[in-house]
Backbone as numpy.savetxt, mean C-alpha at the origin, in Angstrom:
# Nx Ny Nz CAx CAy CAz Cx Cy Cz
13.50 -10.12 7.33 13.12 -9.01 6.50 12.55 -9.55 5.19
11.51 -8.89 4.71 10.86 -9.32 3.47 11.77 -9.06 2.28
11.62 -9.93 1.30 12.39 -9.79 0.07 11.72 -8.72 -0.80
12.54 -7.88 -1.43 12.03 -6.84 -2.31 12.20 -7.26 -3.75
11.13 -7.17 -4.51 11.17 -7.52 -5.93 10.63 -6.36 -6.74
11.25 -6.09 -7.86 10.76 -5.09 -8.79 9.87 -5.81 -9.79
8.58 -5.50 -9.77 7.62 -6.17 -10.63 7.24 -5.30 -11.82
7.11 -5.91 -12.94 6.54 -5.24 -14.10 5.02 -5.25 -13.92
4.34 -4.42 -14.69 2.89 -4.27 -14.56 2.17 -5.61 -14.68
2.51 -6.41 -15.67 1.84 -7.70 -15.87 2.07 -8.63 -14.68
3.27 -8.60 -14.11 3.57 -9.44 -12.95 2.77 -8.99 -11.73
2.66 -7.67 -11.55 1.86 -7.14 -10.45 0.41 -7.60 -10.58
-0.14 -7.46 -11.77 -1.54 -7.85 -12.01 -1.75 -9.33 -11.70
-0.84 -10.17 -12.14 -0.94 -11.61 -11.91 -0.84 -11.92 -10.41
0.09 -11.28 -9.74 0.31 -11.54 -8.32 -0.87 -11.08 -7.46
-1.40 -9.90 -7.75 -2.54 -9.39 -6.97 -3.74 -10.33 -7.10
-3.91 -10.89 -8.28 -5.05 -11.78 -8.50 -4.86 -13.15 -7.85
-3.61 -13.61 -7.72 -3.40 -14.98 -7.24 -2.89 -15.05 -5.81
-1.88 -14.27 -5.47 -1.26 -14.36 -4.15 -0.68 -12.99 -3.77
-1.54 -12.06 -3.34 -1.06 -10.71 -3.08 -0.07 -10.64 -1.91
0.91 -9.80 -2.09 1.90 -9.57 -1.04 1.31 -8.63 0.01
2.04 -8.44 1.09 1.58 -7.53 2.14 1.89 -6.08 1.80
2.78 -5.84 0.84 3.09 -4.46 0.51 3.64 -4.27 -0.89
3.28 -3.13 -1.46 3.77 -2.72 -2.79 4.08 -1.23 -2.77
5.04 -0.84 -3.56 5.35 0.57 -3.79 5.17 0.83 -5.28
4.25 1.72 -5.61 4.02 2.11 -7.00 4.65 3.48 -7.20
5.59 3.56 -8.13 6.28 4.83 -8.37 6.45 5.02 -9.86
6.84 6.23 -10.24 7.10 6.53 -11.64 6.29 7.71 -12.13
6.53 8.05 -13.37 5.92 9.22 -13.98 4.48 8.99 -14.43
4.09 7.76 -14.68 2.80 7.46 -15.27 1.71 7.26 -14.21
1.05 8.36 -13.85 -0.03 8.27 -12.87 -1.16 7.38 -13.37
-1.37 7.35 -14.68 -2.42 6.50 -15.25 -2.16 5.03 -14.90
-0.92 4.59 -15.02 -0.60 3.18 -14.71 -0.75 2.89 -13.22
-0.35 3.83 -12.39 -0.51 3.64 -10.94 -2.00 3.56 -10.59
-2.80 4.44 -11.18 -4.24 4.43 -10.91 -4.89 3.15 -11.41
-4.45 2.66 -12.56 -4.99 1.39 -13.08 -4.63 0.24 -12.14
-3.42 0.24 -11.60 -3.02 -0.81 -10.66 -3.85 -0.74 -9.38
-4.12 0.47 -8.90 -4.95 0.63 -7.71 -6.38 0.16 -7.97
-6.89 0.47 -9.14 -8.25 0.05 -9.50 -8.34 -1.48 -9.53
-7.34 -2.12 -10.11 -7.31 -3.58 -10.14 -7.24 -4.16 -8.73
-6.37 -3.61 -7.90 -6.22 -4.10 -6.53 -7.54 -3.95 -5.77
-8.19 -2.83 -5.95 -9.45 -2.61 -5.24 -10.52 -3.58 -5.73
-10.59 -3.79 -7.03 -11.58 -4.72 -7.57 -11.30 -6.16 -7.13
-10.02 -6.50 -7.04 -9.64 -7.87 -6.69 -9.69 -8.13 -5.19
-9.24 -7.17 -4.40 -9.10 -7.38 -2.97 -10.19 -6.71 -2.14
-11.03 -5.92 -2.80 -12.01 -5.11 -2.08 -13.05 -5.87 -1.30
-13.39 -7.06 -1.74 -14.40 -7.84 -1.04 -15.79 -7.25 -1.18
-16.66 -7.61 -0.27 -18.06 -7.19 -0.27 -18.15 -5.69 -0.01
-18.79 -4.93 -0.90 -18.91 -3.48 -0.70 -19.60 -3.10 0.61
-20.44 -3.98 1.14 -21.12 -3.69 2.41 -20.13 -3.59 3.57
-18.95 -4.21 3.43 -17.95 -4.19 4.49 -16.73 -3.33 4.13
-16.87 -2.52 3.08 -15.75 -1.70 2.62 -15.21 -0.78 3.72
-16.07 -0.28 4.56 -15.64 0.62 5.63 -14.62 -0.07 6.56
-14.67 -1.39 6.65 -13.75 -2.14 7.50 -12.52 -2.64 6.74
-12.65 -2.80 5.43 -11.63 -3.52 4.66 -10.92 -2.69 3.61
-11.17 -1.40 3.57 -10.54 -0.53 2.58 -10.27 0.81 3.22
-9.03 1.27 3.13 -8.68 2.56 3.71 -7.69 3.28 2.80
-7.83 4.59 2.74 -6.91 5.43 1.99 -6.38 6.50 2.94
-5.06 6.62 2.96 -4.40 7.67 3.73 -3.67 8.56 2.75
-3.94 9.84 2.80 -3.24 10.79 1.94 -1.83 11.00 2.49
-0.85 11.00 1.60 0.55 11.14 2.00 0.83 12.42 2.78
0.07 13.47 2.52 0.27 14.74 3.24 -0.20 14.64 4.68
-1.04 13.64 4.97 -1.59 13.46 6.32 -1.00 12.22 7.00
0.03 11.65 6.39 0.63 10.42 6.90 1.26 10.62 8.27
1.07 9.66 9.12 1.86 9.50 10.35 1.95 8.00 10.60
2.99 7.60 11.27 3.17 6.18 11.58 2.01 5.67 12.43
1.57 6.47 13.38 0.45 6.05 14.23 -0.82 5.85 13.43
-1.08 6.76 12.48 -2.28 6.63 11.65 -2.23 5.35 10.82
-1.06 5.06 10.26 -0.92 3.85 9.46 -1.09 2.60 10.32
-0.48 2.58 11.49 -0.63 1.43 12.39 -2.07 1.24 12.84
-2.79 2.36 13.07 -4.19 2.26 13.46 -5.03 1.58 12.39
-4.66 1.77 11.13 -5.40 1.15 10.03 -4.93 -0.29 9.81
-3.65 -0.56 10.01 -3.10 -1.90 9.79 -3.58 -2.92 10.83
-3.70 -2.50 12.08 -3.90 -3.44 13.18 -5.21 -4.24 13.13
-6.36 -3.61 12.94 -7.59 -4.42 12.98 -7.66 -5.41 11.82
-8.07 -6.62 12.09 -8.20 -7.61 11.00 -9.39 -7.26 10.11
-9.42 -7.84 8.91 -10.55 -7.57 8.01 -11.85 -8.15 8.57
-12.94 -7.58 8.12 -14.27 -8.03 8.56 -14.97 -8.71 7.39
-15.31 -9.99 7.56 -16.03 -10.76 6.55 -15.29 -10.81 5.21
-13.97 -10.84 5.29 -13.12 -10.90 4.09 -11.78 -11.50 4.49
-11.05 -11.99 3.49 -9.73 -12.55 3.77 -8.67 -11.47 3.93
-8.82 -10.36 3.18 -7.79 -9.34 3.17 -8.41 -7.96 3.34
-7.54 -7.05 3.72 -7.88 -5.64 3.81 -6.92 -4.89 2.91
-7.41 -3.92 2.15 -6.58 -3.12 1.25 -6.40 -1.73 1.84
-5.15 -1.35 2.00 -4.80 -0.03 2.53 -3.94 0.68 1.50
-4.31 1.90 1.17 -3.56 2.67 0.19 -3.02 3.92 0.88
-1.72 4.08 0.83 -1.05 5.29 1.28 -0.65 6.03 0.02
-1.42 7.04 -0.35 -1.25 7.63 -1.68 -0.48 8.94 -1.65
0.28 9.13 -2.72 1.05 10.36 -2.97 2.03 10.69 -1.86
2.69 9.68 -1.36 3.71 9.90 -0.33 4.97 10.43 -0.99
5.50 11.52 -0.45 6.70 12.14 -1.00 7.92 11.56 -0.28
8.52 10.54 -0.86 9.66 9.89 -0.24 10.95 10.69 -0.41
10.94 11.69 -1.29 12.12 12.54 -1.46 12.14 13.63 -0.39
10.97 14.22 -0.12 10.90 15.33 0.83 10.51 14.95 2.24
10.33 13.68 2.51 9.90 13.25 3.84 10.99 13.52 4.88
10.58 13.94 6.07 11.53 14.19 7.16 12.18 12.87 7.57
13.41 12.95 8.00 14.16 11.75 8.37 13.45 10.97 9.47
12.91 11.65 10.47 12.22 10.97 11.56 10.97 10.24 11.03
10.23 10.89 10.14 9.04 10.26 9.56 9.42 9.06 8.70
10.53 9.17 7.97 10.99 8.06 7.15 11.40 6.88 8.02
12.09 7.14 9.11 12.49 6.07 10.04 11.27 5.38 10.63
10.25 6.17 10.99 9.02 5.59 11.53 8.30 4.76 10.47
8.30 5.25 9.22 7.69 4.49 8.13 8.40 3.16 7.96
9.71 3.16 7.98 10.47 1.92 7.85 10.14 0.96 8.99
9.98 1.49 10.19 9.62 0.64 11.33 8.25 0.00 11.12
7.29 0.79 10.64 5.95 0.26 10.39 6.01 -0.79 9.29
6.74 -0.50 8.22 6.85 -1.45 7.12 7.50 -2.76 7.58
8.36 -2.67 8.57 8.98 -3.86 9.13 8.01 -4.76 9.87
6.82 -4.23 10.18 5.81 -5.03 10.89 4.74 -5.60 9.95
4.85 -5.35 8.66 3.80 -5.79 7.73 3.52 -7.29 7.82
4.54 -8.09 8.02 4.32 -9.54 8.11 3.49 -9.91 9.33
3.50 -9.06 10.37 2.66 -9.30 11.54 1.18 -9.09 11.22
0.93 -8.32 10.19 -0.44 -7.99 9.75 -0.64 -8.56 8.35
-0.40 -9.84 8.18 -0.37 -10.45 6.85 -1.75 -10.55 6.19
-2.78 -10.10 6.87 -4.12 -10.04 6.29 -4.34 -8.73 5.52
-3.33 -7.89 5.48 -3.41 -6.61 4.77 -2.60 -6.65 3.49
-3.03 -5.83 2.54 -2.17 -5.47 1.42 -2.06 -3.96 1.46
-0.87 -3.46 1.70 -0.58 -2.03 1.74 0.04 -1.64 0.41
-0.55 -0.64 -0.23 0.02 -0.12 -1.47 0.37 1.34 -1.23
1.64 1.65 -1.40 2.12 3.03 -1.27 2.34 3.57 -2.68
1.76 4.73 -2.97 2.02 5.39 -4.24 2.78 6.68 -3.97
3.64 7.02 -4.91 4.38 8.28 -4.81 3.93 9.22 -5.92
4.09 10.49 -5.67 3.87 11.47 -6.72 4.95 11.23 -7.79
4.73 11.75 -8.98 5.66 11.51 -10.10 7.11 11.79 -9.72
7.36 12.85 -8.99 8.74 13.19 -8.61 9.02 12.82 -7.15
8.18 11.97 -6.56 8.29 11.68 -5.14 9.14 10.49 -4.78
9.88 9.94 -5.73 10.73 8.79 -5.44 11.84 8.72 -6.46
13.06 8.51 -5.98 14.21 8.35 -6.87 14.71 6.92 -6.73
14.39 6.05 -7.73 14.78 4.65 -7.59 16.28 4.41 -7.75
17.02 5.41 -8.12 18.45 5.24 -8.34 19.19 5.42 -7.11
């Protein structure tokens, strides 16, 4: 199982630029900070804009399914080292138990798809870190 680390903004920025992990969870009240982190990740990991259709994907949390996420995770990047996948505005507080279990199963496979960086963002009230 992957080790979980709580990163401060500066640490996240440094890590994304040097050695990005396969997954991040961005949560909290400050949507501006989450959007700035996503913008940095996209600029750093986005690769050639001509191949963006292959190497960048956004899934809205309201449309999330484990199958949809796996369909995006599985193909390797095209003409790039990494692929950036954003699962945005996922409500981890209101998610159904079955969907949460499936999400955990998919997250458990991230190391199998180590050419991806998955960033999950939550709505301001969509995650309780306590």
